[in-house]
C-alpha positions as CSV (number, residue, x, y, z in Angstrom):
1,X,53.2,1.8,-27.4
2,X,49.7,3.1,-27.8
3,X,47.3,2.4,-24.9
4,X,43.9,1.0,-25.5
5,X,41.1,3.5,-25.6
6,X,39.0,3.9,-22.5
7,X,35.4,2.7,-22.4
8,X,32.5,3.0,-20.0
9,X,29.3,1.3,-19.0
10,X,26.2,3.6,-18.7
11,X,23.3,2.4,-16.5
12,X,19.9,3.8,-16.1
13,X,18.9,3.5,-12.5
14,X,15.2,2.7,-11.9
15,X,14.2,-0.9,-12.9
16,X,17.7,-1.4,-14.3
17,X,19.9,-1.2,-11.2
18,X,17.2,-1.0,-8.5
19,X,13.8,-2.5,-8.5
20,X,11.8,0.6,-7.6
21,X,11.5,4.3,-8.5
22,X,14.4,6.1,-6.8
23,X,12.4,9.4,-6.6
24,X,9.2,8.0,-5.0
25,X,11.1,5.7,-2.7
26,X,11.7,8.7,-0.5
27,X,8.1,10.0,-0.5
28,X,7.4,8.8,3.0
29,X,10.5,10.1,4.7
30,X,10.0,13.4,2.8
31,X,6.4,13.5,4.2
32,X,7.7,12.7,7.7
33,X,10.3,15.5,7.3
34,X,7.5,18.0,6.5
35,X,8.5,18.5,2.9
36,X,5.4,17.0,1.2
37,X,1.7,16.6,2.0
38,X,-0.5,13.5,2.3
39,X,-1.9,14.3,-1.2
40,X,1.6,14.3,-2.6
41,X,2.3,10.8,-1.0
42,X,-0.9,9.5,-2.7
43,X,0.2,11.0,-6.1
44,X,3.6,9.4,-5.5
45,X,1.9,6.0,-5.1
46,X,0.0,6.5,-8.3
47,X,3.2,7.5,-10.2
48,X,5.0,4.6,-8.8
49,X,2.2,2.3,-10.1
50,X,2.6,3.8,-13.6
51,X,6.3,3.2,-13.3
52,X,5.9,-0.4,-12.3
53,X,3.2,-1.1,-15.0
54,X,5.4,0.4,-17.7
55,X,2.4,2.4,-18.8
56,X,3.6,6.0,-18.4
57,X,4.1,7.6,-21.8
58,X,6.1,10.7,-22.7
59,X,3.1,13.1,-22.0
60,X,2.5,11.5,-18.6
61,X,6.1,11.7,-17.7
62,X,6.2,15.4,-18.7
63,X,3.2,16.2,-16.5
64,X,4.8,14.4,-13.6
65,X,8.0,16.3,-14.2
66,X,6.1,19.6,-14.0
67,X,4.3,18.5,-10.9
68,X,7.5,17.5,-9.2
69,X,9.1,20.7,-10.2
70,X,6.3,22.7,-8.5
71,X,6.3,20.4,-5.5
72,X,10.0,20.9,-4.6
73,X,9.9,24.7,-5.0
74,X,11.2,26.2,-1.8
75,X,12.6,22.9,-0.3
76,X,15.8,23.3,1.7
77,X,18.6,21.4,-0.1
78,X,20.4,20.4,3.0
79,X,17.2,18.9,4.5
80,X,16.7,16.8,1.4
81,X,20.3,15.5,1.4
82,X,20.0,14.8,5.1
83,X,16.8,12.8,4.7
84,X,18.2,10.8,1.8
85,X,21.4,10.0,3.7
86,X,19.5,8.9,6.8
87,X,17.1,6.6,4.9
88,X,19.2,5.4,2.0
89,X,20.2,2.1,3.5
90,X,16.7,1.2,4.6
91,X,14.9,2.2,1.3
92,X,17.4,1.5,-1.5
93,X,19.9,-1.1,-0.3
94,X,17.4,-4.0,-0.2
95,X,16.2,-3.5,-3.7
96,X,19.4,-3.4,-5.7
97,X,19.4,-6.1,-8.4
98,X,22.0,-8.8,-7.8
99,X,22.4,-9.1,-11.5
100,X,23.2,-5.4,-11.9
101,X,25.8,-5.4,-9.1
102,X,27.5,-8.4,-10.7
103,X,27.5,-6.6,-14.0
104,X,28.9,-3.5,-12.5
105,X,31.7,-5.5,-10.8
106,X,32.6,-7.1,-14.1
107,X,32.8,-3.8,-16.0
108,X,35.0,-2.3,-13.2
109,X,37.2,-5.4,-13.3
110,X,37.6,-4.9,-17.1
111,X,38.8,-1.3,-16.4
112,X,35.6,0.5,-17.5
113,X,34.1,3.5,-15.7
114,X,30.6,2.9,-14.5
115,X,28.2,5.8,-15.0
116,X,24.7,6.0,-13.6
117,X,22.4,8.1,-15.9
118,X,19.1,8.9,-14.3
119,X,16.3,11.4,-14.7
120,X,15.8,11.5,-10.9
121,X,17.4,14.4,-9.0
122,X,21.1,14.5,-8.3
123,X,20.5,14.7,-4.5
124,X,18.9,11.2,-4.7
125,X,21.0,9.7,-7.5
126,X,24.5,10.7,-6.3
127,X,24.4,8.9,-2.9
128,X,22.9,5.8,-4.6
129,X,25.7,5.9,-7.2
130,X,28.3,6.1,-4.4
131,X,26.6,3.2,-2.6
132,X,26.8,0.9,-5.6
133,X,30.3,1.9,-6.6
134,X,29.6,4.1,-9.6
135,X,32.5,6.3,-10.9
136,X,30.2,9.0,-12.1
137,X,26.6,10.1,-12.0
138,X,24.5,12.0,-14.5
139,X,21.1,13.2,-13.0
140,X,18.6,15.9,-13.2
141,X,19.8,19.1,-11.6
142,X,17.5,21.8,-10.1
143,X,18.3,25.4,-9.8
144,X,19.2,26.4,-6.2
145,X,19.2,29.9,-4.7
146,X,20.0,30.6,-1.1
147,X,20.1,26.9,-0.4
148,X,16.6,26.3,-1.7
149,X,15.1,24.9,-4.9
150,X,13.6,27.6,-7.2
151,X,11.5,25.1,-9.0
152,X,13.4,25.6,-12.3
153,X,15.3,22.8,-13.8
154,X,18.9,23.4,-14.8
155,X,19.4,20.1,-16.6
156,X,16.7,17.4,-17.2
157,X,18.4,14.0,-17.7
158,X,15.7,12.5,-19.9
159,X,15.4,11.2,-23.5
160,X,17.9,12.8,-25.9
161,X,19.5,14.8,-23.1
162,X,20.9,11.5,-21.7
163,X,22.6,10.7,-25.0
164,X,24.0,14.2,-25.3
165,X,25.5,13.9,-21.8
166,X,26.9,10.5,-22.6
167,X,28.6,12.0,-25.7
168,X,29.9,15.0,-23.7
169,X,31.4,12.7,-21.1
170,X,32.9,10.5,-23.8
171,X,34.7,13.6,-25.2
172,X,35.7,14.8,-21.8
173,X,37.0,11.5,-20.5
174,X,38.2,10.0,-23.8
175,X,35.7,7.1,-23.8
176,X,35.4,5.1,-27.0
177,X,31.6,4.8,-27.3
178,X,31.9,2.1,-29.9
179,X,33.5,0.0,-27.2
180,X,31.2,1.2,-24.4
181,X,28.0,-0.4,-23.0
182,X,24.6,1.0,-22.0
183,X,21.7,-0.6,-20.1
184,X,18.1,0.6,-19.6
185,X,14.5,-0.5,-19.2
186,X,12.7,2.4,-21.0
187,X,12.0,3.2,-24.6
188,X,12.8,6.9,-23.8
189,X,16.4,5.8,-23.4
190,X,16.8,4.6,-27.0
191,X,19.0,7.6,-27.8
192,X,21.4,6.7,-25.0
193,X,21.4,3.0,-25.9
194,X,22.0,3.8,-29.6
195,X,25.0,6.0,-28.7
196,X,27.1,3.0,-27.6
197,X,28.5,0.0,-29.4
198,X,27.0,-2.5,-26.9
199,X,23.4,-1.6,-25.8
200,X,21.3,-3.9,-23.7
201,X,17.6,-3.7,-22.8
202,X,17.0,-4.7,-19.2
203,X,13.5,-5.5,-18.0
204,X,12.3,-3.5,-21.0
205,X,8.9,-1.8,-21.3
206,X,6.9,-2.8,-24.3
207,X,8.2,0.0,-26.5
208,X,11.8,-0.8,-25.8
209,X,11.2,-4.5,-26.2
210,X,9.9,-3.9,-29.7
211,X,12.8,-1.5,-30.4
212,X,15.4,-4.1,-29.2
213,X,13.9,-6.8,-31.5
214,X,14.0,-4.4,-34.5
215,X,17.6,-3.4,-33.8
216,X,18.9,-6.9,-32.7
217,X,19.8,-5.7,-29.2
218,X,20.2,-8.2,-26.4
219,X,17.3,-8.3,-23.9
220,X,17.8,-9.5,-20.3
221,X,15.6,-9.8,-17.2
222,X,17.0,-8.8,-13.8
223,X,14.7,-10.5,-11.3
224,X,16.6,-10.7,-8.0
225,X,16.6,-7.6,-5.8
226,X,18.8,-8.3,-2.7
227,X,20.6,-6.3,-0.1
228,X,24.1,-5.3,-0.9
229,X,25.2,-7.2,2.3
230,X,23.7,-10.4,0.9
231,X,25.4,-9.9,-2.4
232,X,28.8,-9.5,-0.8
233,X,28.3,-12.5,1.4
234,X,27.0,-14.7,-1.4
235,X,29.7,-13.7,-3.9
236,X,29.4,-12.3,-7.4
237,X,27.0,-14.0,-9.8
238,X,28.4,-14.5,-13.3
239,X,26.8,-12.6,-16.2
240,X,26.2,-15.7,-18.3
241,X,23.8,-17.1,-15.7
242,X,21.2,-14.4,-16.3
243,X,18.0,-15.3,-18.0
244,X,17.9,-13.8,-21.4
245,X,14.4,-13.1,-22.8
246,X,13.3,-14.9,-26.0
247,X,12.2,-11.5,-27.5
248,X,10.7,-12.8,-30.7
249,X,7.4,-14.4,-29.8
250,X,6.8,-12.8,-26.4
251,X,6.5,-9.1,-27.2
252,X,3.2,-8.6,-25.5
253,X,3.6,-11.0,-22.6
254,X,4.3,-9.4,-19.2
255,X,7.2,-11.3,-17.5
256,X,6.4,-12.9,-14.2
257,X,8.5,-10.5,-12.1
258,X,6.8,-7.5,-13.7
259,X,3.4,-9.1,-13.1
260,X,4.3,-9.5,-9.5
261,X,5.5,-5.9,-9.2
262,X,2.3,-4.8,-11.0
263,X,0.1,-6.6,-8.5
264,X,2.0,-5.1,-5.6
265,X,1.7,-1.6,-7.2
266,X,-2.0,-2.0,-7.7
267,X,-2.4,-3.1,-4.1
268,X,-0.4,-0.1,-2.9
269,X,-2.4,2.3,-5.0
270,X,-5.7,0.7,-3.9
271,X,-4.7,1.0,-0.2
272,X,-3.5,4.5,-0.6
273,X,-6.7,5.5,-2.4
274,X,-8.9,3.8,0.3
275,X,-7.0,5.6,3.0
276,X,-7.4,9.0,1.3
277,X,-11.1,8.5,0.6
278,X,-11.7,7.4,4.2
279,X,-9.9,10.5,5.4
280,X,-12.1,12.7,3.2
281,X,-15.3,11.0,4.3
282,X,-14.5,11.1,8.1
283,X,-15.3,14.8,8.7
284,X,-18.6,14.6,6.7
285,X,-19.7,11.5,8.7
286,X,-18.9,13.3,11.9
287,X,-20.9,16.3,10.8
288,X,-24.0,14.1,10.2
289,X,-23.7,12.4,13.6
């Protein structure tokens, strides 16, 4: 008797499983731990705003990648892992989408492996993957020498590289990609979505929304970030209760949850900018006194 082929469900992380940027979620504890400067925290706030607004294009993402690569050069890997472990529950657990955890549970109940595929660093993504019950993690890997980051990138889990890694895993693990699933919010993940038989756009940016319409892919909105403890206490929500977007006539309309996050992001950036400007002006004012 021939066994049924294995399949998997591949999830992007940011804005798909969690309602914030996994990388910049840790900017404050990294600052507190002496790894980054105040200026880096401000830049992190701006990058998080771009992420929430869905307005970061490929060139902006590439510049941010180069900046982050320079920033982490010399960081002690054990320190990074320790900070992530200590602050994971506080920063990430409250912003996991209820709909995503329900979907992950359904895929696991169906016997599929759950794989998180994220462009964030492995030191951040791996513990998040373990927290939500993922079987495997694909993430950006930095080169490490003598326990510290060199600033070079060994593998960048972005764009076409995600699709290549999905295909490599499928060959290694025996996944039938035609029977597998993939979920993402970003147009840069079209190659990964196109690699499987069942792609779904989740909270899509404008580019992915258009692509989903053109290809006839399902579009869903995840809108309810809750703590994992709340999810467990409240039970698992069925997939068919999610709100599916009417993708036809609403291509250029910002969904309400995104509009709320955008407003919050703008407020955060404005506050950070005001704080930074005030800090810069204070010495000058003191000199004139």
